[in-house]
C-alpha positions in Angstrom: 0.1 -0.1 0.2 2.9 2.4 0.7 4.5 1.9 -2.7 0.9 2.3 -4.3 1.0 5.9 -2.5 4.2 6.7 -3.4 3.5 5.9 -6.9 0.0 7.5 -7.2 -0.1 10.4 -5.0 0.4 13.7 -7.2 1.0 15.8 -4.2 4.7 17.2 -4.6 5.6 19.5 -2.2 4.4 21.7 0.4 7.3 24.5 1.3 6.3 27.7 3.3 3.2 29.1 2.1 3.1 27.4 -1.3 1.7 23.9 -2.2 2.3 22.2 -5.4 0.1 19.5 -6.8 0.3 17.5 -10.1 -3.2 16.8 -11.6 -4.5 14.4 -13.9 -3.1 16.3 -16.7 0.0 16.1 -15.7 0.3 19.8 -14.9 2.1 21.2 -11.8 -0.5 23.4 -10.3 1.3 26.0 -7.7 -1.2 27.4 -5.1 0.1 30.2 -2.7 -1.8 29.0 0.2 -4.6 26.7 1.2 -7.8 28.0 -0.9 -10.6 29.3 0.9 -12.8 30.1 -2.3 -13.4 26.9 -3.9 -15.6 26.1 -7.0 -16.1 22.3 -7.9 -17.9 21.3 -10.9 -17.8 17.6 -10.5 -20.2 15.9 -8.1 -17.5 13.6 -6.8 -14.8 16.3 -6.2 -17.7 18.2 -4.3 -18.4 15.6 -2.0 -14.6 15.0 -1.5 -14.1 18.7 -0.3 -17.0 18.3 2.0 -16.0 14.9 3.2 -12.4 16.3 4.4 -14.0 18.9 6.1 -13.8 21.7 3.9 -17.5 22.3 2.7 -17.6 25.8 4.1 -14.9 26.8 1.5 -17.0 26.0 -1.5 -18.7 29.1 -3.1 -19.9 27.3 -6.5 -20.7 23.9 -7.8 -22.0 22.4 -11.2 -25.6 21.8 -11.7 -25.5 18.0 -10.6 -23.6 18.5 -7.3 -26.5 17.6 -4.7 -24.7 16.2 -1.9 -24.3 17.2 1.1 -27.6 19.0 1.0 -25.9 22.3 2.0 -24.3 22.5 -1.3 -27.6 22.6 -2.9 -27.9 26.4 -1.5 -24.6 27.4 -3.6 -24.7 29.1 -6.9 -24.7 26.9 -9.9 -22.2 27.3 -12.6 -23.4 25.0 -15.4 -22.6 21.5 -16.3 -19.1 19.6 -15.4 -18.2 19.6 -19.1 -19.7 23.1 -20.3 -19.7 25.1 -17.2 -20.3 28.8 -17.4 -17.0 30.4 -17.4 -18.2 34.0 -16.6 -20.1 32.5 -13.4 -17.2 30.8 -12.1 -15.0 34.0 -12.6 -17.6 36.2 -11.0 -17.3 34.0 -7.9 -13.6 35.0 -7.6 -12.5 31.5 -6.8 -8.9 30.7 -5.7 -9.3 27.2 -7.0 -11.4 25.5 -9.5 -11.6 21.8 -9.1 -13.0 20.3 -12.3 -12.7 17.2 -14.4 -9.7 16.7 -17.1 -12.7 16.5 -19.7 -14.2 19.8 -19.3 -13.8 22.1 -22.2 -13.4 25.2 -19.7 -9.9 24.2 -18.3 -7.8 26.3 -21.0 -10.1 29.3 -21.0 -10.1 29.5 -17.0 -6.5 29.2 -16.9 -6.2 32.0 -19.5 -8.2 34.5 -17.1 -5.6 33.7 -14.6 -7.7 31.3 -12.6 -6.2 28.3 -10.7 -7.4 24.9 -12.3 -6.6 21.4 -10.6 -8.2 18.9 -13.0 -8.8 15.4 -11.8 -11.1 12.7 -13.1 -11.1 9.3 -10.9 -12.3 6.5 -13.1 -11.5 3.3 -10.9 -10.8 2.8 -7.0 -6.9 3.7 -7.2 -8.0 7.1 -8.8 -10.3 7.7 -6.0 -7.6 7.1 -3.4 -5.1 9.0 -5.2 -7.7 12.1 -5.7 -8.3 12.0 -2.0 -4.6 12.5 -1.4 -4.5 15.4 -4.0 -7.5 17.3 -2.7 -6.4 16.7 0.9 -3.0 18.4 0.1 -4.6 21.3 -1.7 -6.7 21.6 1.4 -4.1 21.2 4.0 -5.8 18.1 5.1 -3.0 16.1 6.9 -4.7 12.4 6.7 -6.9 12.4 3.8 -6.5 8.7 3.7 -8.3 8.1 6.5 -11.5 8.4 4.2 -10.1 5.9 1.9 -9.4 3.5 4.8 -13.3 4.0 5.8 -14.3 3.5 2.0 -12.2 0.5 1.8 -13.5 -1.3 5.2 -17.1 -0.5 3.9 -16.9 -2.1 0.9 -15.3 -5.1 2.7 -17.8 -5.3 5.1 -20.4 -5.4 2.1 -19.0 -8.1 0.5 -18.5 -10.1 3.5 -22.5 -9.6 4.0 -23.0 -11.9 0.9 -23.6 -15.5 0.8 -21.5 -17.7 -1.7 -24.6 -18.7 -3.6 -25.4 -14.6 -4.0 -21.6 -14.2 -4.9 -22.1 -16.2 -8.4 -24.5 -13.6 -9.6 -23.9 -12.7 -13.1 -24.8 -8.9 -13.6 -25.2 -6.2 -16.0 -24.8 -2.6 -14.7 -26.5 0.0 -16.8 -25.0 3.7 -16.1 -26.9 5.8 -18.5 -28.8 5.6 -21.8 -27.2 4.7 -25.0 -26.7 2.3 -23.4 -23.4 2.7 -21.5 -22.5 -0.3 -19.0 -20.2 -0.4 -16.1 -17.2 -2.3 -17.4 -14.8 -4.5 -15.0 -12.2 -1.9 -15.0 -14.5 0.7 -13.6 -14.9 1.9 -10.1 -18.4 0.2 -10.2 -16.9 -2.9 -12.0 -14.4 -3.2 -9.6 -16.8 -3.0 -6.7 -19.1 -5.5 -8.2 -15.9 -7.8 -8.4 -14.8 -7.3 -4.8 -18.6 -8.4 -3.8 -17.9 -11.6 -5.9 -20.2 -10.8 -8.3 -19.6 -11.6 -12.4 -19.6 -8.4 -14.4 -20.8 -9.7 -18.2 -19.2 -6.6 -19.6 -15.5 -7.9 -20.8 -12.8 -6.0 -19.4 -11.1 -5.3 -22.7 -14.4 -3.1 -23.7 -13.0 -0.5 -21.3 -14.5 1.3 -18.1 -17.9 2.6 -19.6 -18.6 1.5 -23.0 -21.4 1.8 -25.3 -23.2 -1.6 -25.5 -25.1 -3.0 -28.3 -28.1 -4.2 -26.6 -27.5 -7.2 -28.3 -24.4 -8.1 -26.4 -26.7 -8.1 -23.1 -29.2 -10.8 -24.8 -26.1 -13.0 -25.8 -24.9 -12.7 -22.2 -28.1 -13.1 -20.6 -27.0 -12.0 -17.3 -29.0 -13.2 -13.9 -29.5 -9.7 -12.8 -29.8 -6.0 -14.4 -29.0 -3.0 -12.0 -30.2 0.2 -13.6 -31.5 3.7 -12.7 -34.9 4.7 -12.6 -34.2 7.2 -14.9 -33.1 4.8 -17.9 -35.7 2.2 -17.4 -38.1 3.6 -20.4 -38.3 1.5 -23.2 -36.2 -1.2 -21.8 -38.4 -4.3 -22.6 -39.1 -2.5 -26.2 -35.1 -3.2 -26.9 -34.7 -6.3 -29.4 -34.8 -9.5 -27.9 -34.3 -8.2 -23.9 -38.2 -9.5 -23.3 -36.9 -13.1 -23.6 -33.9 -12.5 -21.2 -34.4 -14.4 -18.0 -33.8 -11.3 -16.1 -36.9 -9.6 -17.8 -38.8 -12.5 -17.4 -38.2 -13.2 -13.8 -38.3 -9.5 -13.0 -34.7 -9.9 -11.6 -33.8 -6.1 -11.9 -33.0 -3.8 -9.3 -34.3 -0.4 -10.2 -32.3 2.5 -8.4 -33.9 5.6 -7.1 -32.2 8.9 -8.6 -30.7 9.3 -5.0 -29.5 6.0 -5.0 -28.1 6.1 -8.8 -26.2 9.5 -7.6 -24.3 7.2 -4.9 -23.6 4.6 -7.3 -21.9 6.6 -10.0 -20.0 8.7 -8.2 -16.4 7.6 -7.5 -15.8 9.4 -4.1 -16.5 9.2 -0.5 -19.7 7.4 -0.8 -18.4 4.2 -2.5 -18.8 1.9 0.7 -22.6 3.1 0.5 -22.8 2.4 -3.1 -21.4 -1.3 -2.4 -24.3 -1.7 0.3 -26.8 -0.7 -2.0 -25.5 -3.2 -4.8 -25.1 -5.9 -2.1 -28.4 -5.4 -0.9 -29.7 -5.8 -4.5 -27.9 -9.0 -5.2 -29.0 -10.6 -1.7 -32.7 -10.1 -2.5 -32.5 -12.3 -5.6 -34.1 -15.6 -5.3 -31.7 -18.6 -5.9 
């Protein structure tokens, strides 16, 4: 674990009032001091800031950041991919946390705004990002959050019977359909729970799937959010699948879906939600 942290944590130096971190673009960002006015445009990063005890430093968030409840009162600056640059600048942040894939990174930097771009996609990324954000915030033991997450996922796995752990699962992340692959943080959690993900690892973390792929795999269980349920039975061949015929489907509420699809501090809760879903299936 120590070697993993040494290799993966991208915090590089803390000297006097200056802090340097290397973000997921490989850019070395120097901050003159611990930021007090932070804008976050990625829900998982918003939740990470709050979990590390710095929620009061947030002055703006993206439209999807809704946890904890206090962030719902903050000014919204648009979506994560295409945030409103003018709205962000108007908040006078001393740091913006955003996804690498955001279209606003270069424009904000051109305006003199400090940006740290982070985009966790798997469990190792979540652990690393906790370290980076902790360094930015001046939190000495950010990895305590990871230890709680890891223990929670392990406890969820231990709650399942050997029979339940043999379940073959299809997890749909979004309409398209986009699935959770084995190399995604969701897929990794399913693996730790002992479930078998029908999406092949070589397809990547969140591949767009031909619905016929799922028909051929014929999973024991479908996990899907309520937002994505429309037209499920009308997909070619799906009505004949065992999971559809026997209603072996877990339909997650919007709040549950938010927990499940965010690679951040609530990953242990996500593991418990998935474990409950698996345990309720008939054997």
